[in-house]
N, C-alpha and C positions, 0 to 999 in steps of 0.2 A: 223375961230370961235375963238373968244377971250373973256376972263373975266379977274379978278383981279388975277385967278391961272394959268391960262393956255394959251397959244396960240395954235392952231390947223390949219394946212394947209392941204389941200387934192388936189389930182389931179387925175381925171379918164379919161381914154381913151377908146373909143371903138374900137373893132376890124375892121381893114380896110374891107369895103365891107358891114357891118352890120349897119343898121339904129337905133338900140338901143343897150344899153352896157348891158352884162349879169353881170357885176358887179354893187354893190351897195354900200353905206357908210352911215353912219349918225352919227352925233355928237349932243348929248341933254345935253345942259346946265342947271343947277340949281344953286341956291346959296350954296347948301350943296355937291354936285357932278356933275360928267359930265359922260356921258356913250358915248363911241366912239366903233364904229364897222366896220369892212370892210367885206363884203359878196361876194362871188363869186358863182352866180347860175351855175349850172352844164352844160355844153356846152357853147352855144353862142346864141345870137339872142333872139327872142320873148319868148321862153321858159325859158331861163336862167333868163332873165330880169324880168319875173314874179314870179321867185322863190325869186329873190333878192329883189323885192318889198314886197312880203310878210313877208318875214323876217324883214324888216324895219318896216313894220306895227306893227309886234309883239313887237318889240323894244318900238316903239312910245306908243304903248298901255300899256306896263308893265315896262316903265324905272325905276318905283320906287320899283322895286323887286330887289333881290341879283343877282348877274352875273350868276351863274347857273341855277336860276329860268327863267331869261329871256331867256337863252339859250333853256331851256326845252320848253318855249312859241313859239320860233321860229320853234322848231322841230313840235309842235302841228299845227302851221300855215303852214307849209310845207307838210301836209299829202295830198297826193293824187296830188302833184306837183313833178316836175324834181328832186328837191332837191338843196341843197346849203351846202357849207362850210363856216364858220363864225369864226372870232375871234372877241371878244367882251371885252372890259375893261369898268369897273366900277371905277372911280377914286373917292375916299371919301377925301375931303379937310380937314376934321376935323382930321381924323387919319393919313392923308400923305400916303394912300396906293394906290396901284393898283391892282385890283382883276383882273386877267387874265382868261377867260372861251373860250376854243376853241374846234370846231369840225372841223378837216380837215385842208387843207395845205395853210393857210393863216399866213404869217410869222409875228412874233413880236420880237422887240428888242428894251430893256429898258437900256439907257446908263445913267451913274451916273457920277456926276462931277469929282469924283476921279479917273475915268478910268474905273471902273469895269463895268461889262455888265451881263444883265440877258437875256438869250435868252432860254425859254421854248421850248420844242420839241412839235411841233403839234400833236394832235391825228389823227390818220387815220380813213377816212371815210367820210360820208357826212349825213347830216340831211335831213330826208323825211317823218317823222312822225312815223317811226318805233321806238320801246323802245330802247333807247341808255344810256349807262352809262357815264354821264356827271360829269365832276369835274372842280376846279378852283384852281388856285395859287395866293398867295399875296405876293406883292412886295412891300416895302417903297421906296418912291421917296424923292427927296430933291430939293431946289430952284437949277435950271441948269440942273435937270435931263430932259431927252428928249427921246422920243421913236418913231420908225418906224414900220409900219403896212402895210403889202402888199400883195396883190394877186399874183397868180403866173405869171401874165402878166408882172411883174415887171422882168427885165433880171439882173439888175444891182443896187446895193444901192448907192446912193450918200454918198459922205464922211459926217459923222455928223457934225463935226466942220464948214461946210460950211453952215449949217442949223440950227443955233442957234439964227437966227433973228427974227423978227417980222413974223407973219403968211403971210402978204400981200406979203414982200420981200421973203419969202420961196416959196408961191405959184408961183410967177412969174419965179423963177428958176427953181421949178419943172417942170412947163409947158413947158419950153423950153429944159429941159434937155434929154439925151439919154439914159434913162433908162428902155424904155417899148419895148416889143415885136411888132412886127407886124402881129403876127399870132394868137393874143389872146386879149381880153379884159383886162385891166389893172388900178389897183386903188394902190395909194402910199399916205397913211397918215403920217405926221410928227406932233408930239406934244412937245411943249417945256414948261418946268414947271418954274413959276416964283417965 
């Protein structure tokens, strides 16, 4: 996914032996903002896949809302489902900010060109329609900043310096990398700000 502000590359792998992936992801781009999310449906197989798909639908239906509100919509859509963990980013181009909203163990790291790093702690738990206390954090980004977002099926993160190229080049490297568990679904998303 690319526009004049950001390149985003994503690799998703299905747990060996399963026919569908229990992870999901979405990148929604507009002229003013981009929404990026990685979702891990609880467990694996069809039930996990259905939960991930419901969260993606919530994001598609409500992409124009604030990050916390979108996460609340995901929670509502997941009522009576197995549940999911989600990290969602709302990237505002005018303000040069990334708003991070999370529930569960989807990792996120924001790297800045000066070498500083933002790595908020994920909130414990999962979304399934129960009332939850949701929150968000906001970070500024600069041209040359990049981020990784990843589900727990990613066992090892690539070196960030090797992944500051175009989305296409990054995708090819990620696809063939040895970063993924053979015991779980895995999703790895990398974004590079221009």
